[in-house]
N, C-alpha and C positions, 0 to 999 in steps of 0.2 A: 270839275275845278281843280286846278293845279295847286298842290300843297305849297309850292313855293311862293304863289301869289297870296295864298291865305297867311303864310308866314309874314310877308311884307304887311299885310293889313293888321296882324296881331301886334308886330313891333310898332306900327303908327299908332295904334291904340295907346300903347305903353310910353311911346317916347313924344308924342304930341305933334310932331311936324314932320313933314316929307323929307325936309334936309336933315334932321336928327337921325331919321330912319335910314336915309342913304349913307350917311357918315357911319352909322354903327354897322352897317352890313357891307361896306365897301363899294357902294354902287353910286352912280351919277343920280342927282335929283331927277332928271329927265327919265331915265331908266325905270325909277320907282314909279313915276307918274304914269309911264306907258304901260307898265305891268298891271297897276290898279285899274286902268281904263279897260284893259283886256278881261280883268276879273268882272268889271261891271257889265260887260257884253256877255259873259259867261253866265251870270246870274239873271241877266235881264232887268237889273234895277241899280239905282245909284248907291254907292257905298260910302261916298264921300260928298260933303257939301261945303261951299265956301263960307267963311267967316272972317270978313276983312281980308287981311292978305293970307290967312292961315286957312287950314281945312279941318273939319272934324267928321266923325263917323255918323253916318244916318242910322236910324233904327235897324235897317238891313245890315249895314256895316258891322254895328255893335253885336248883332246876332251871329254873324259869320266870325267875327274875331273871337267871341266866346267859344264856338264850336271848334275853331281852329286849335285852341289849348288842347281840347279832347283829342282832335285827330293827330295833331303833331306829337302829342305824347304816345299815341298808339302806333305811329310810324317809327317812333324811337324804339318803342319796345319790340316791334317786328323785326327791325335791323338787328337788334341785340339777339334776338331769338334764332335768326337766320345764321348768325355770326357763331353762335353756340353749337348749333346743329352741324354747321360746316366744319367746325374745328373739332367737334366732338368734345369739347370742354369750354369753360368760360373764355370769352374772347371779345376783343373790341377796345376801343379807345375811350378812356374816362378822363374828363378835364377837371382838374382840381384846383381851387384857389384857397389860400390861406394867409394868415398874418405871418410876419417873419419867424417869431420863436416857434410857432405851431409847424410852420414848414420844416425847420431845423430839427425839432425834438419829436415830432409825430409824423409828419408826411414822409420825409426822407426815409426813416426806418420802415414804415409801411411799405413804401415803393421796393425797397430792398427785399423785404419779405415775400412781396407778391411776385417778384421775379422767380422765386423758387416755388411757390406754391400754385400760381396762376401765370405761367410764362407767356401765355396769349393774351393777357391783359396789358395794354399799354397806358401807362398814366402820364398825362400831361400837366405839369404843375406850374402854376402862376403866383407869385407873391402879391397879394392885394389886400386891402383893408375890407372889412365887412360892408362898409358903406357902398363901395363900388361893386362888391361881388353879388350882393343880393339880386339886384336888377339882371345881371347877366344870368344868374342861375334861373331866374323866373322866365326869361326869354330863351332858355336852352343854349346859351353860349357857354355855360358851364354844366357839369354834372353833379357837382357837390362842393361845398365849401366848409372851411372850419373857421368859425367865429367865436367871439367872446362876449361876454355880458358881465358888467360889474354890479355888485349889489347896489340896490335902490336906483338902478338904471337900466329898466328892462327895455329891450329892443322890440319893434313891432313884430306883431304875430301875423303870418299869412296863412290862409286857409289852404293854399296849395303847395305848401312846403312842410316836410317833416323835419323835426328837430331831435337829435339823440345826444344825449350828454357824453362827453368823453372824459373830462375830469373837472374837479373843483379844487382851486388853489388859493393860497394865502397870497395877499399882496404885502410886502415887507417894505420898510423903510431902507434905502441904501444911502450911505454917508461915506465920505472920504475917511480912511482911517485915522487921520489926525484931527478930524472935526472934534471941537470941544463936547458936543452932545454925545460922541461915540463911545464913551468911556463905559456907560452902562448897559445892562442887556435890554432896557426898554428905555424909550425916549418920550418925553412929554412934548407933544406936537407943537404947542404954543411957544416952546423955547426956540422953534426954528423960524419964527417970524421974519426974522432979519436974513435969513439964508437964501440965496437964490436957488431956483428949482430948474429941474431938467424935465421935460414932459413931451408926450407926442404932440402932433400938430392940432391946432384949434379945429374943432368940428368932430374929433375922434371921442370915442368913449373913455379912452385913457386920459385925455386931456381934461375932460368934463369931470371925471374921478379925481383928479388932483384938486381942481377948484373945490369940488364938494367936500372932500376930506378935510382939507385945510380949513375951510369955512366952518363946518360942522364940529370937528374934533379939535381944531386949534384956535378958532376964533379970529382968523386973520385971513386977507386976501394974498395968495401966494405971488411972489415975484418970479414968474416963469420967464427965466432969461434966455433958455436954450430950448430949441424944439427939434425933434426927429421922430419919425415913425419907426425908426431902427432902435430896438431895445439895446443892442450891442453898443451903438453909438451913445445912448443915454448913459449907459454903465460907465463907459469911458469918460464922458462929460462930468459925471460925479466924482470920479478919480482925480481927473486932471484940473478942474475948475473949482473945486470946492463946493459944488451943488449938491443938493439933496435931490432924490427921486423915489418914487413909489413903483417898484418893480415886481413883477409876478415870480413865483418859484420855478416856473418854466425855462427861464433863462440861466438858471444855476448861479445867480449872483454871488452866493456864499463862496464860490470857488475862485471868484475874481481877484487878482491882486490889487492891493491899493485901496480897497473899500471894505465896509463892514455892513453886515446885514442886522438890522434891529427891529424889534417888534415895537408897536405904538402902546404907550402906557395906558391910554383911554380909548378902547374900541379897536375894531379891526375891520379889514376890508377883504372881501372874498371876489374871486373871479371865476365864472362858469364858462368853460371852454367846450364847444359842441361842434358837431357836425350837421349840416343841412343839406338835404336833397328834396328834389321834387316829389310829389306823391306818385305812387305807381313806379317805384324805383326798379329797375331791371336787376335781374341775378348778378351781372357783371358789376354794376354799381354797388349792389349789397355786399358783394365780395370786398371791394375797396373798403366800404364802411367797416367791416369786421377786421379788416387789417389795421385800420386807424385805431379802433377800439383797443385792440391787442397791443399796439405800439403805446398808446396811451396808459394802459396798465402796466406795461414794462418799463416806462419811463418814470 
């Protein structure tokens, strides 16, 4: 059996349709269908069955897709081992995804350090939110991701992924410096019930955190007038538009002109920043994780 065809079957199991599988891998739908038909001839049994206009995996297909996880992970480890032996030191490409502030404050310094300590490791960085990165990591489109989790908002746990804490940080209230509530060291959140807010897009952990904190600690529904998944943009919106925002320490809002950082008078919010990898991490990926941990400690 060809590993590439097993890869297609595993993608189909995760994505649900041949069209989605073809789109994810850059193939035509007919090419995916042909390769899966070849796989059926190789194993001598049907791996797919029709369900209306779609298909689903047969019991044999499910068995092969599960085995594909193991075989593809072993193949990935073998490639890394060969690269290490050939180079005489850790080598290979490691694909990293992370949200914006993590890329700026953690990933970029780690890549700079790796260029000195492990020059044969090539790190490819993509800015992406956790919601998009986890499926890509599980399907081996990524090698590791930087994610975040807000207090009282746990993310799903996956048996095939490892999670390593990089840092825990406080979420602070950011206000324009001329805001009436900015005069004290602490702010009573209910005093901001009429203030517009700037937060990340709906569907993100940051957006949900804004709603939860304002409801629980302030007793009001926030008027989220501005949305962006870029924390630097949210910082500027707070400064320029008179909006309030709940922003993490990682973006250093205390150094930004025109805004002030204040603690909440009743309660606090914490964010957990972590790195996630597949189980059976290669030495090359492990070296990148170590560099990320060092960058987090230094930041």
